[in-house]
Every structure is written in C-alpha cells, then in structure tokens.
N, C-alpha and C positions, 0 to 999 in steps of 0.2 A: 504494500499499500504506500502511496506517495504522500508527501506532506501537503498541507493546505495551500502552500504557495506554488506547488508544482503545477504545470499546465497539463501534464499527462498523469493519469492514474488509472489503475484497474480497480474495479469494485465488483462485488457479487450481489445478486439479488435472489431472494427466495421466492419461488412460486410453487405453491403445493409442497411436495416433498423434495423438490429439486432446487439446486442452486445453479444460476446462470452467471457467467463471467462476462463483463463488459469492459471496454477500454473507454475512458472519458478523455476527450481532448477539447481544446478550445479553437474556435474559428471566428475570424472577424467577419461581421455581417454589415453590409451597407446599411446605414441609417441607425446603427446601434452604437452606443458609446463604448461599451466594453465587449470583449470577445464573448461569444455565446458558446455554451457547452454542446458537444456532439458525442453521443454514445454509440459505440460500435460493438456489436455482439461478437464475442470471441468463441464461446462454446459453453457446454454444460460441464459442471464439476461433478466428477464421479469418484468413488473410492480409489479407482485406478489412475486418476488424474483428470485433466481437462480434455474433453473430446471436442476438438476444434470443429467449428462449422465450416464446411466447404461450399455451402450454398451461398450464391450471390443473390442479394436482394435486387429485384428489378421493379421499376415503376410500371404499373399497369395503365396509368393514366395516359402514357404516350404510346400505347400499343397500337400497331397497325396490323390489319388482317388483309391479305391478298389472296385471290384465287391463284393457285399454283399448279395443281395436277394436270388439269386440261391443257393449260397454256404451255406448260413445260413439255408435255407429251407431243403436242402438235408441233412445237418448235423442233424437238429432236427428231420427229418422223418426217419432217418436211423434205420431200425427195428432190434430188438434184435436177430431175427433168421438169419440175415446177419452177425451181429457182433460176435455171439457165436463161429462159426467155426474158426474165425481169432484169438480168444483168445486176448492176450494183444496187438496184432498188429493192431487191428481194426482201432484205431485213425490214426495211421501212414498210413495205406492203404487207409483210406477214404480221408485223406489229399492229397495223391498223386493222387487219382481219381479226386478230386475236382480241383486240379491244372491242370490236363490233360483236364478236361471239361471247365474250366474257368482260363486261364493263369493269370489273374489279380485278382484272388480270395484273399479276406482278410485273408484267412487261413495262407498264407505265412507270413503275418505280426504278426499274433498271435501265431504261432507255429514254432518250429524248424523243418524244413523239412528234411526228409530222402530221399534217393535216391531209385528209383525203384530197382536198382541193389542189394540193401540191403536185398531184399525179394525174395522168390521163387514162388510168386503168378503169375497167368496169369491175368494181369490187365484188359485186354479186357473182359475176362469171369467174373471177379469181378464186372465190370461196368454193364454188362448185368444182372447178378444176383441181384445186388442192385436195378436197375431200375424195374425189375420184382417184387421184393419183396415190394418195395415202392408202386408200382401200386396195388398189391394185398391187401395191408393194407390200403392205402389212396385213391385209385382210380385215382391216377395221376402218370404219368411216368416222367422220366428226361426231355423229350421233352417239356411236358407241363409246367414244372417248369422253363424252359428257359425264359418264360415270365417275370420272376423276375430278370433276368440278368441286367436290366437297373436300378436296385435299388442299389445305391452306398453307400459305407462308405467313408465319406470325413473327412480326418484328417487335422486339421489346428493347428499347434503347439501342444498344449496339449488338444485341443478341438476336439471331434469327433461328427459328425452329420450324419444322414442318409438322403439321397436325397429323393425327393418327390416320393410318391407312387400313381400311377394312379388308377382309379376306377377298372379296370379289374384286376390289380395286387392285390388290396385290397380284392376283392371278392375271388380270389384264396387263398390268405393268410387266409381268414376266413374259407374257405372250408377245408383247410388242418390244421387249428388251429395252425398256426405258428405266433408268435409275433416277430416283428423285433426290440426288445429292443436293447439297446447298448450292444456291446459284451465285 
C-alpha cells in the first residue's frame, strides 16, 4: 500500500466473499483544478495469489455493426470473367453492387465509395451477370449467399470481431471455400 501523498497505489475491495485488487492513479482532466482518481482493475485475490484479469474493457457505446458474411463471400467469389470487362473499375462497381444488395455492408467502412452516377454501367445487368457467373463457377447464386447476411462484423473501439456462424452458414462457407478471417 502506498502513502497518502503517492499518486499511485493499489487497494483491495471486498464484494461478497471475494477481494478484488485495483490500481489507483491520477489523471489531469480538463476543467478540473486537481488530478482526478482513475481505478484500474488488476485481478481477484485468491489464497494462491492474485489472478490477473486478461480481459480488456471495451466501450459498447461506440460499437458499430456491419453486414459481413454475404458481402465478404460475394467479394471472394467474384469471378475473373466478370471483373475483366470492367477493367480497373471492377472494385468500385462491385462495391456499389454490394451496397445496393446489403445497405449495411462492411465495404463502406473499408473502402471509399464512389457514386453510381460516376459510371456508365447498367447496374441491374451487372448484378444479374455477377450472380450467373458466380453460380456457374461455384454452384450458388446471390440468393443462396443471402444466408450469410446475418454474419456481422462488430467493431468495438479498435477491436473487430465476427459474430457467430451457425451450422448451415458454416456448411455453405465450406462448400464455397470462403474463410471469414478478419478483413
């Protein structure tokens, strides 16, 4: 335990039958005359010693949730014979298509989006063409891939996680050989 004049000190707090260890520090806060105390949880005190917490606290108030499974699968399955006629525009065109198909797609978080009006493509025709070519190559169309729409990318501060994948979705992902690693 530190002295009263120390800026840092450890203290314990009893909750029920357990003791929890915290570190108290001070931090200057704009608008306050004196430094304000900040408590950081260290771990639980047991007869064997302190069990440190490896869990990071994240704020849920800044959480963002994006559709991920469908968009990621379509991006990964996009065949070269669909990309080639579009030349350098294919990524922008595919991004616009994905946003049309899935308005909460993670694509808008990861890419700078252009407007449809920047291009002279018939987007409805491009969507049909893409769906047919994916079906021809992989045996699934955009409608079947919609089963993946409930797989989300959850962004918590600087942490990104992928939501739970159910058994049916996992089977489809294995069939099309798409891994939903972090983007």
